[in-house]
N, C-alpha and C positions, 0 to 999 in steps of 0.2 A: 622553165620555171612555171610553177602552178600556184595560183592565188585563189583562195576561197572567197566567194561573194555571198552575201545574203540578199534577199529580194524584199523590197518594201513596196507594197501596192498603195498607190496614192491617186488622188483625183487630178492634181496639177503638179507639174515638175517643180522641184525646189530651185531656188536661186543658187548660184555657184557657191556663195559663202555659207549656205546652209547644208551643203552636201558633206557626207563623210566618206572616207575611204572604204572600199570593199562592200559597198551597198549599191545594188542596181535598183534605181527608182523606176517603177513601171506604172504608167497610167493607161489602163484599158479604156477609160473614158475618152481620152484624147489620142489614144494609139501612139504614144511616144514613150521613149525610155532614155535614161541618162545615167551615167556613172563616171567616176574618176578613173583615169587610166590605171591599169593594174601594175604598171612599172613604178608608180609613185612619182611620176613627173608632174602630176597636178593638173593635167589637161582634162577638161570635161569632154566626154564622148557622148554626143547627142545622137540618138537613133530613132528616126521616124519609123513607125511600124505600119507601113502602108502596103497596099496591094502592089506586087511587083518589086517591093523593097525588102527590108528585113522582116523576118517572121520571129515569133516567140512561142515557146512552149513552157508552161509551168508544170513541174513534175508533182508527184503526190506529196512531197515534202515542202512544196512552195518555192522551189529553186528554179531559176530561169535558164533556158537555153535560147540564145539568139543566133540566128543564121541568116545569111552567110557570115563569114568571119568579119572581124572589126579591125580598124586601122587607126593608129594615133599619129597624126601629122607631126606633133611636137617632138616625139622621140623616135618616130619612124618604126613603130612596133606593130606587127600584125599578130592577132590573137583570136582564139575561139572562146566563146563563153558557153559552156555546156554543163547543165545540171549544177549550176552554182560555182563552177570552177573556170577561171580564166587560164587558158593554156597558151602560153606565149611561144610563137614560132621562132623568134630570133632573140 
């Protein structure tokens, strides 16, 4: 399954109740990212963007790639987020 995501550059991460599906919230100021799981299970996936941890790249269209892959504990799904697309492994 492939799910399209948009990227929203922000200063601080939103609260869970303020988040929308298929949006990656990225704060370059605090070096953090968050989004809702692409399966629709509702789990918030928080990603610190720190040295030795996850890295991010914004392409020319402003779409994000996060690496390495991500994992949702709630639904046990492993996925990659590349150029604005979540690619689910299972």
